[in-house]
C-alpha positions, 0 to 999 in steps of 0.5 A: 514503549508498550507495543500492542500492534505492528503495522507492516507494509507488504511490498519491499518490506514483508516481501521482495519482488519474488513475493516470498516471505523469508523464514526468519521473518515468518518466525519473528512474526510467529514469536510476536503473535505468541507474545500477544502483539497483533499485526496488520498489513497496510498496503497499496495492493488490492485485497485479493492480492494481499489477503493470502499473506495476511492469512499465511502469517496469521495477521487478523487485524483489519487489512488496509488495502489501496493505501487505505481506500479500502479496509477489510476484516480478514477474518470475515471479508467484511468491508470496514471502510470504502473511500473511492475517487469520485467519478468526476475525478476519474474522468479528469485522470483519464483525460490527462493520462490519455493526452500524455499517452501513459499506461493507466489502470483503474480499480473497482470491486477488487478488479483492475482494468486497462486497455492493453497488455504491455510491459507495464501491465505485465509488471503489475500482474507479476508483482500482484499475482492478479491478471487485469481486465482488458477493456476497449476504453477506460473512458467508457468503462468508468464514464459514471463510475468511481474508482478505488484508485488509479495507477500510472505505470512507467519507468522509475525516472519517468514515474517520478516526474509524472507524479509531479505532473499529476499533482499539478493537474489534480490539485486537492482532488486526489492524493498522489503517491508512489509505491514501487518506483514504477507506480504512481498511485492516485486516491481519494484525498481523504486517504493515506496509510497514516489515516488508515492506521488511525482508523484501525487503531480506533477500531481495535481500541489501541492507541497509536503510541502503542503501534510499531509501523515498518515500511520502505517507500514514499507512500509509507511516510504517513504510516510511519508518522502516525505510529508510535515507532516508525521503522524504515527499511534499508532501501527506503528513500530519504523522505521516509528515512527522515521520519523514521525512528530507526532504519533496519536492513533491506528486505533481502537481509530480513529487515522486518525480523531485525525490526521485531527483534530490536523493538518488539521482542527485546 
């Protein structure tokens, strides 16, 4: 296939939990760019938590954040797309999560809010390198406000079960997915990484058949399905492997470099 764009998931794909882009990966991306192939990051992260990686790697195509709820031009910081959860759905999420006594974070204007610091908020802050805004009440702070996304954080097994609970409670009012095993993310139902990739492709005048996408988690399933060639990292769950054209090594073994060397630079 002719490749004109490579879409990279960030966490678990470009970087591990140490948040380090490994030298072989960085070198492969530099060679990719030298051939004229562009790159974009497609992530659940906030813009401010993703843009340093895009700029370091020279990835200047639109940056997909919040699973696609926000798409931003990394060269100008201009917002190209903004699709938040509506205020009524946000209130429903707060009702459900408060009743279940789970840790909830709500996002607005590229900040995230929670009611207390605990091991879950500290995990998110460490992985995102962004600190939360602590408020007395999410219910009051978002009483009439949309939210870019909502996230519940729990231990991995509990998060898997709670994702199903939220899907049942929210129905078609929200898209519920998982990124890290601990994170359950809720977004506008019009949003997912695949839809976002199609938006970026149209914006750049590129066919989706000319895109390679690389990801590692459940939320990357729509991304790999939308691309001409979807590649799963070695740590990927069965649901993602099932839609991938190929599976490469994990992030610790430079899986992104392997994918580029085999499917883009060969």
